[in-house]
TORKOL-4160 file (C-alpha; in steps of 0.2 Angstrom, whole numbers, padded with zeros to 4 digits, m for minus):
301
<pt num="1" X="0109" Y="m0145" Z="0011"/>
<pt num="2" X="0123" Y="m0132" Z="0012"/>
<pt num="3" X="0124" Y="m0133" Z="m0007"/>
<pt num="4" X="0106" Y="m0130" Z="m0009"/>
<pt num="5" X="0107" Y="m0115" Z="0003"/>
<pt num="6" X="0122" Y="m0108" Z="m0006"/>
<pt num="7" X="0113" Y="m0109" Z="m0023"/>
<pt num="8" X="0098" Y="m0100" Z="m0016"/>
<pt num="9" X="0109" Y="m0087" Z="m0008"/>
<pt num="10" X="0117" Y="m0083" Z="m0024"/>
<pt num="11" X="0100" Y="m0081" Z="m0032"/>
<pt num="12" X="0095" Y="m0069" Z="m0018"/>
<pt num="13" X="0111" Y="m0059" Z="m0021"/>
<pt num="14" X="0108" Y="m0059" Z="m0040"/>
<pt num="15" X="0091" Y="m0052" Z="m0037"/>
<pt num="16" X="0097" Y="m0038" Z="m0025"/>
<pt num="17" X="0102" Y="m0026" Z="m0039"/>
<pt num="18" X="0084" Y="m0028" Z="m0047"/>
<pt num="19" X="0076" Y="m0025" Z="m0030"/>
<pt num="20" X="0086" Y="m0010" Z="m0027"/>
<pt num="21" X="0082" Y="m0003" Z="m0044"/>
<pt num="22" X="0063" Y="m0007" Z="m0042"/>
<pt num="23" X="0062" Y="0001" Z="m0025"/>
<pt num="24" X="0071" Y="0017" Z="m0031"/>
<pt num="25" X="0060" Y="0018" Z="m0046"/>
<pt num="26" X="0043" Y="0013" Z="m0039"/>
<pt num="27" X="0042" Y="0015" Z="m0021"/>
<pt num="28" X="0032" Y="0030" Z="m0015"/>
<pt num="29" X="0039" Y="0035" Z="0001"/>
<pt num="30" X="0024" Y="0046" Z="0005"/>
<pt num="31" X="0013" Y="0030" Z="0006"/>
<pt num="32" X="0020" Y="0025" Z="0023"/>
<pt num="33" X="0027" Y="0041" Z="0030"/>
<pt num="34" X="0012" Y="0044" Z="0041"/>
<pt num="35" X="0013" Y="0026" Z="0049"/>
<pt num="36" X="0032" Y="0028" Z="0051"/>
<pt num="37" X="0033" Y="0009" Z="0049"/>
<pt num="38" X="0038" Y="m0001" Z="0034"/>
<pt num="39" X="0032" Y="m0019" Z="0034"/>
<pt num="40" X="0040" Y="m0033" Z="0025"/>
<pt num="41" X="0033" Y="m0050" Z="0023"/>
<pt num="42" X="0044" Y="m0065" Z="0018"/>
<pt num="43" X="0033" Y="m0079" Z="0012"/>
<pt num="44" X="0041" Y="m0097" Z="0014"/>
<pt num="45" X="0055" Y="m0091" Z="0025"/>
<pt num="46" X="0060" Y="m0108" Z="0031"/>
<pt num="47" X="0072" Y="m0108" Z="0046"/>
<pt num="48" X="0086" Y="m0096" Z="0038"/>
<pt num="49" X="0098" Y="m0090" Z="0035"/>
<pt num="50" X="0094" Y="m0085" Z="0017"/>
<pt num="51" X="0078" Y="m0076" Z="0023"/>
<pt num="52" X="0088" Y="m0064" Z="0033"/>
<pt num="53" X="0099" Y="m0060" Z="0018"/>
<pt num="54" X="0084" Y="m0056" Z="0007"/>
<pt num="55" X="0076" Y="m0045" Z="0021"/>
<pt num="56" X="0092" Y="m0035" Z="0023"/>
<pt num="57" X="0093" Y="m0032" Z="0004"/>
<pt num="58" X="0075" Y="m0025" Z="0005"/>
<pt num="59" X="0079" Y="m0014" Z="0020"/>
<pt num="60" X="0095" Y="m0007" Z="0012"/>
<pt num="61" X="0085" Y="m0003" Z="m0004"/>
<pt num="62" X="0072" Y="0007" Z="0006"/>
<pt num="63" X="0086" Y="0016" Z="0016"/>
<pt num="64" X="0095" Y="0020" Z="m0001"/>
<pt num="65" X="0079" Y="0027" Z="m0008"/>
<pt num="66" X="0077" Y="0039" Z="0007"/>
<pt num="67" X="0095" Y="0044" Z="0006"/>
<pt num="68" X="0094" Y="0048" Z="m0013"/>
<pt num="69" X="0079" Y="0059" Z="m0009"/>
<pt num="70" X="0088" Y="0068" Z="0006"/>
<pt num="71" X="0076" Y="0060" Z="0019"/>
<pt num="72" X="0089" Y="0053" Z="0031"/>
<pt num="73" X="0079" Y="0060" Z="0045"/>
<pt num="74" X="0063" Y="0052" Z="0040"/>
<pt num="75" X="0069" Y="0034" Z="0039"/>
<pt num="76" X="0055" Y="0022" Z="0045"/>
<pt num="77" X="0056" Y="0009" Z="0057"/>
<pt num="78" X="0055" Y="m0009" Z="0050"/>
<pt num="79" X="0044" Y="m0024" Z="0054"/>
<pt num="80" X="0048" Y="m0040" Z="0046"/>
<pt num="81" X="0034" Y="m0054" Z="0046"/>
<pt num="82" X="0042" Y="m0071" Z="0043"/>
<pt num="83" X="0029" Y="m0084" Z="0036"/>
<pt num="84" X="0029" Y="m0102" Z="0033"/>
<pt num="85" X="0018" Y="m0117" Z="0036"/>
<pt num="86" X="0013" Y="m0122" Z="0053"/>
<pt num="87" X="0025" Y="m0136" Z="0054"/>
<pt num="88" X="0040" Y="m0125" Z="0051"/>
<pt num="89" X="0053" Y="m0124" Z="0065"/>
<pt num="90" X="0051" Y="m0106" Z="0070"/>
<pt num="91" X="0061" Y="m0109" Z="0086"/>
<pt num="92" X="0076" Y="m0112" Z="0075"/>
<pt num="93" X="0072" Y="m0097" Z="0064"/>
<pt num="94" X="0071" Y="m0085" Z="0079"/>
<pt num="95" X="0086" Y="m0092" Z="0088"/>
<pt num="96" X="0097" Y="m0088" Z="0073"/>
<pt num="97" X="0090" Y="m0070" Z="0070"/>
<pt num="98" X="0105" Y="m0058" Z="0066"/>
<pt num="99" X="0109" Y="m0049" Z="0083"/>
<pt num="100" X="0113" Y="m0033" Z="0074"/>
<pt num="101" X="0096" Y="m0032" Z="0065"/>
<pt num="102" X="0087" Y="m0016" Z="0064"/>
<pt num="103" X="0070" Y="m0023" Z="0062"/>
<pt num="104" X="0056" Y="m0030" Z="0073"/>
<pt num="105" X="0053" Y="m0048" Z="0069"/>
<pt num="106" X="0037" Y="m0058" Z="0070"/>
<pt num="107" X="0032" Y="m0076" Z="0064"/>
<pt num="108" X="0016" Y="m0079" Z="0055"/>
<pt num="109" X="0012" Y="m0097" Z="0052"/>
<pt num="110" X="0000" Y="m0103" Z="0039"/>
<pt num="111" X="m0002" Y="m0106" Z="0020"/>
<pt num="112" X="0002" Y="m0091" Z="0009"/>
<pt num="113" X="m0012" Y="m0097" Z="m0003"/>
<pt num="114" X="m0024" Y="m0089" Z="0009"/>
<pt num="115" X="m0025" Y="m0072" Z="0019"/>
<pt num="116" X="m0012" Y="m0070" Z="0032"/>
<pt num="117" X="m0012" Y="m0051" Z="0036"/>
<pt num="118" X="m0024" Y="m0037" Z="0038"/>
<pt num="119" X="m0030" Y="m0026" Z="0024"/>
<pt num="120" X="m0017" Y="m0014" Z="0017"/>
<pt num="121" X="m0005" Y="m0018" Z="0031"/>
<pt num="122" X="0010" Y="m0023" Z="0020"/>
<pt num="123" X="0022" Y="m0012" Z="0010"/>
<pt num="124" X="0034" Y="m0026" Z="0002"/>
<pt num="125" X="0031" Y="m0045" Z="0000"/>
<pt num="126" X="0045" Y="m0056" Z="m0004"/>
<pt num="127" X="0046" Y="m0074" Z="m0008"/>
<pt num="128" X="0061" Y="m0085" Z="m0015"/>
<pt num="129" X="0061" Y="m0103" Z="m0018"/>
<pt num="130" X="0043" Y="m0105" Z="m0010"/>
<pt num="131" X="0029" Y="m0103" Z="m0022"/>
<pt num="132" X="0034" Y="m0117" Z="m0033"/>
<pt num="133" X="0026" Y="m0128" Z="m0019"/>
<pt num="134" X="0008" Y="m0131" Z="m0023"/>
<pt num="135" X="m0005" Y="m0130" Z="m0010"/>
<pt num="136" X="m0008" Y="m0149" Z="m0013"/>
<pt num="137" X="m0005" Y="m0163" Z="m0026"/>
<pt num="138" X="m0018" Y="m0162" Z="m0040"/>
<pt num="139" X="m0032" Y="m0175" Z="m0035"/>
<pt num="140" X="m0033" Y="m0182" Z="m0053"/>
<pt num="141" X="m0014" Y="m0188" Z="m0053"/>
<pt num="142" X="m0017" Y="m0200" Z="m0038"/>
<pt num="143" X="m0034" Y="m0206" Z="m0045"/>
<pt num="144" X="m0033" Y="m0223" Z="m0053"/>
<pt num="145" X="m0048" Y="m0220" Z="m0063"/>
<pt num="146" X="m0042" Y="m0203" Z="m0070"/>
<pt num="147" X="m0033" Y="m0201" Z="m0087"/>
<pt num="148" X="m0021" Y="m0190" Z="m0077"/>
<pt num="149" X="m0016" Y="m0204" Z="m0065"/>
<pt num="150" X="0003" Y="m0203" Z="m0063"/>
<pt num="151" X="0007" Y="m0221" Z="m0061"/>
<pt num="152" X="0025" Y="m0225" Z="m0058"/>
<pt num="153" X="0031" Y="m0207" Z="m0056"/>
<pt num="154" X="0032" Y="m0194" Z="m0042"/>
<pt num="155" X="0031" Y="m0178" Z="m0053"/>
<pt num="156" X="0025" Y="m0172" Z="m0070"/>
<pt num="157" X="0042" Y="m0173" Z="m0078"/>
<pt num="158" X="0041" Y="m0184" Z="m0093"/>
<pt num="159" X="0023" Y="m0188" Z="m0089"/>
<pt num="160" X="0008" Y="m0189" Z="m0100"/>
<pt num="161" X="0000" Y="m0173" Z="m0106"/>
<pt num="162" X="m0015" Y="m0175" Z="m0094"/>
<pt num="163" X="m0003" Y="m0176" Z="m0079"/>
<pt num="164" X="0005" Y="m0160" Z="m0085"/>
<pt num="165" X="m0012" Y="m0151" Z="m0087"/>
<pt num="166" X="m0017" Y="m0157" Z="m0070"/>
<pt num="167" X="m0002" Y="m0149" Z="m0062"/>
<pt num="168" X="m0005" Y="m0133" Z="m0073"/>
<pt num="169" X="m0023" Y="m0132" Z="m0067"/>
<pt num="170" X="m0018" Y="m0133" Z="m0049"/>
<pt num="171" X="m0004" Y="m0120" Z="m0051"/>
<pt num="172" X="m0017" Y="m0108" Z="m0059"/>
<pt num="173" X="m0029" Y="m0111" Z="m0045"/>
<pt num="174" X="m0016" Y="m0108" Z="m0032"/>
<pt num="175" X="m0008" Y="m0093" Z="m0040"/>
<pt num="176" X="m0026" Y="m0085" Z="m0041"/>
<pt num="177" X="m0028" Y="m0087" Z="m0022"/>
<pt num="178" X="m0010" Y="m0081" Z="m0019"/>
<pt num="179" X="m0012" Y="m0065" Z="m0029"/>
<pt num="180" X="m0030" Y="m0061" Z="m0023"/>
<pt num="181" X="m0024" Y="m0063" Z="m0005"/>
<pt num="182" X="m0009" Y="m0052" Z="m0008"/>
<pt num="183" X="m0020" Y="m0039" Z="m0017"/>
<pt num="184" X="m0030" Y="m0037" Z="0000"/>
<pt num="185" X="m0014" Y="m0036" Z="0011"/>
<pt num="186" X="m0003" Y="m0024" Z="0001"/>
<pt num="187" X="m0008" Y="m0006" Z="0004"/>
<pt num="188" X="m0011" Y="0003" Z="m0013"/>
<pt num="189" X="m0026" Y="0010" Z="m0022"/>
<pt num="190" X="m0028" Y="0005" Z="m0040"/>
<pt num="191" X="m0027" Y="0017" Z="m0054"/>
<pt num="192" X="m0044" Y="0014" Z="m0061"/>
<pt num="193" X="m0051" Y="0017" Z="m0043"/>
<pt num="194" X="m0043" Y="0034" Z="m0043"/>
<pt num="195" X="m0047" Y="0038" Z="m0060"/>
<pt num="196" X="m0066" Y="0036" Z="m0056"/>
<pt num="197" X="m0066" Y="0047" Z="m0041"/>
<pt num="198" X="m0069" Y="0066" Z="m0042"/>
<pt num="199" X="m0072" Y="0078" Z="m0028"/>
<pt num="200" X="m0089" Y="0086" Z="m0029"/>
<pt num="201" X="m0082" Y="0104" Z="m0026"/>
<pt num="202" X="m0082" Y="0120" Z="m0036"/>
<pt num="203" X="m0075" Y="0137" Z="m0031"/>
<pt num="204" X="m0085" Y="0150" Z="m0040"/>
<pt num="205" X="m0079" Y="0167" Z="m0044"/>
<pt num="206" X="m0089" Y="0183" Z="m0040"/>
<pt num="207" X="m0093" Y="0185" Z="m0058"/>
<pt num="208" X="m0100" Y="0167" Z="m0059"/>
<pt num="209" X="m0111" Y="0171" Z="m0043"/>
<pt num="210" X="m0117" Y="0187" Z="m0051"/>
<pt num="211" X="m0122" Y="0178" Z="m0067"/>
<pt num="212" X="m0131" Y="0165" Z="m0057"/>
<pt num="213" X="m0141" Y="0178" Z="m0047"/>
<pt num="214" X="m0146" Y="0188" Z="m0063"/>
<pt num="215" X="m0151" Y="0172" Z="m0072"/>
<pt num="216" X="m0162" Y="0166" Z="m0056"/>
<pt num="217" X="m0170" Y="0183" Z="m0055"/>
<pt num="218" X="m0177" Y="0182" Z="m0037"/>
<pt num="219" X="m0162" Y="0190" Z="m0028"/>
<pt num="220" X="m0152" Y="0206" Z="m0030"/>
<pt num="221" X="m0134" Y="0208" Z="m0025"/>
<pt num="222" X="m0133" Y="0222" Z="m0013"/>
<pt num="223" X="m0114" Y="0221" Z="m0010"/>
<pt num="224" X="m0100" Y="0210" Z="m0016"/>
<pt num="225" X="m0081" Y="0212" Z="m0012"/>
<pt num="226" X="m0066" Y="0202" Z="m0010"/>
<pt num="227" X="m0061" Y="0198" Z="0008"/>
<pt num="228" X="m0043" Y="0202" Z="0013"/>
<pt num="229" X="m0031" Y="0188" Z="0011"/>
<pt num="230" X="m0027" Y="0178" Z="0027"/>
<pt num="231" X="m0009" Y="0180" Z="0031"/>
<pt num="232" X="m0009" Y="0170" Z="0048"/>
<pt num="233" X="m0019" Y="0159" Z="0058"/>
<pt num="234" X="m0022" Y="0159" Z="0076"/>
<pt num="235" X="m0023" Y="0140" Z="0080"/>
<pt num="236" X="m0017" Y="0139" Z="0098"/>
<pt num="237" X="m0004" Y="0125" Z="0102"/>
<pt num="238" X="m0010" Y="0113" Z="0089"/>
<pt num="239" X="0000" Y="0111" Z="0073"/>
<pt num="240" X="m0009" Y="0118" Z="0058"/>
<pt num="241" X="m0008" Y="0102" Z="0048"/>
<pt num="242" X="m0017" Y="0093" Z="0062"/>
<pt num="243" X="m0031" Y="0105" Z="0063"/>
<pt num="244" X="m0033" Y="0105" Z="0044"/>
<pt num="245" X="m0033" Y="0086" Z="0043"/>
<pt num="246" X="m0046" Y="0085" Z="0056"/>
<pt num="247" X="m0058" Y="0097" Z="0048"/>
<pt num="248" X="m0055" Y="0091" Z="0031"/>
<pt num="249" X="m0059" Y="0073" Z="0036"/>
<pt num="250" X="m0075" Y="0079" Z="0044"/>
<pt num="251" X="m0080" Y="0086" Z="0027"/>
<pt num="252" X="m0073" Y="0074" Z="0015"/>
<pt num="253" X="m0071" Y="0058" Z="0025"/>
<pt num="254" X="m0088" Y="0051" Z="0021"/>
<pt num="255" X="m0086" Y="0054" Z="0002"/>
<pt num="256" X="m0069" Y="0046" Z="0001"/>
<pt num="257" X="m0075" Y="0031" Z="0012"/>
<pt num="258" X="m0090" Y="0028" Z="0001"/>
<pt num="259" X="m0078" Y="0026" Z="m0014"/>
<pt num="260" X="m0062" Y="0019" Z="m0007"/>
<pt num="261" X="m0068" Y="0011" Z="0009"/>
<pt num="262" X="m0061" Y="0015" Z="0026"/>
<pt num="263" X="m0045" Y="0006" Z="0026"/>
<pt num="264" X="m0035" Y="0021" Z="0018"/>
<pt num="265" X="m0043" Y="0035" Z="0028"/>
<pt num="266" X="m0030" Y="0036" Z="0043"/>
<pt num="267" X="m0015" Y="0036" Z="0031"/>
<pt num="268" X="m0023" Y="0047" Z="0018"/>
<pt num="269" X="m0027" Y="0061" Z="0030"/>
<pt num="270" X="m0011" Y="0059" Z="0040"/>
<pt num="271" X="m0001" Y="0061" Z="0024"/>
<pt num="272" X="m0012" Y="0076" Z="0019"/>
<pt num="273" X="m0009" Y="0085" Z="0036"/>
<pt num="274" X="0010" Y="0082" Z="0034"/>
<pt num="275" X="0010" Y="0089" Z="0016"/>
<pt num="276" X="m0001" Y="0104" Z="0021"/>
<pt num="277" X="0011" Y="0108" Z="0035"/>
<pt num="278" X="0026" Y="0107" Z="0023"/>
<pt num="279" X="0018" Y="0119" Z="0010"/>
<pt num="280" X="0008" Y="0130" Z="0022"/>
<pt num="281" X="0018" Y="0146" Z="0018"/>
<pt num="282" X="0016" Y="0143" Z="m0001"/>
<pt num="283" X="m0003" Y="0141" Z="0002"/>
<pt num="284" X="m0005" Y="0156" Z="0012"/>
<pt num="285" X="0005" Y="0167" Z="m0001"/>
<pt num="286" X="m0006" Y="0161" Z="m0015"/>
<pt num="287" X="m0021" Y="0169" Z="m0023"/>
<pt num="288" X="m0037" Y="0174" Z="m0012"/>
<pt num="289" X="m0052" Y="0163" Z="m0015"/>
<pt num="290" X="m0063" Y="0172" Z="m0002"/>
<pt num="291" X="m0076" Y="0185" Z="m0005"/>
<pt num="292" X="m0091" Y="0192" Z="0003"/>
<pt num="293" X="m0109" Y="0193" Z="m0005"/>
<pt num="294" X="m0125" Y="0200" Z="0002"/>
<pt num="295" X="m0141" Y="0195" Z="m0007"/>
<pt num="296" X="m0158" Y="0202" Z="m0005"/>
<pt num="297" X="m0174" Y="0194" Z="m0010"/>
<pt num="298" X="m0183" Y="0204" Z="m0022"/>
<pt num="299" X="m0201" Y="0209" Z="m0018"/>
<pt num="300" X="m0215" Y="0199" Z="m0026"/>
<pt num="301" X="m0224" Y="0207" Z="m0040"/>
């Protein structure tokens, strides 16, 4: 057993560099800044200790990403969800948790070939030496009447081609279930979904309004002038980002929900509020979009 654990440990250590590089290149820190919690799931955790090493590698990679971006003060809290089948010895797992860990730990029993976590609740899913286990033995390999009956053997190694195909089919079915479940649990919006979304908003210029009024013919423009730029806002004690977030959600929440669903709404508008606050001065110093227009209905001939 120690030899097996040692081999698996070396594989995890070898993968550490790749995980660090992937997190550095691909992790969008803004995607979880509003929740302040980074959630990691280790699927097929067994009873340790290798699962703790894998988790620590991931956490260190996320911390390094923050440090490289100068975000030491925005380090998130970490929650680790240890998963394995219901017969796993979770008591042994939790009794051997590292005493100096910096994450909150929880156990999630159940098959990882089905849903285990809420929608869009995870940021990183790890599995090592686990998903080679199928959800079940292919039925045909134990069916005496089947061409895939695996008589005299306990695996598909050196078996007939029908046996190999039965294992391949079971693997394909299991992985489809695995990936579909994770697709619901890992919080991200697909590129195609984003590409098909556009806000139904257009900010017209005074000239464009004048053209539209002239073309319509029923109104005359009595007065039109630019409004003075707003250099400060009286917002009381509430942060400007919070106020803008609430108002923008009231206006756009329905449109975004109709296209993306309601799972992303809290995190999306929380993130927008933070970014607006960070860029508030730049926004206020930009060009003025506000103008006043007074139209009068022309008399009917």
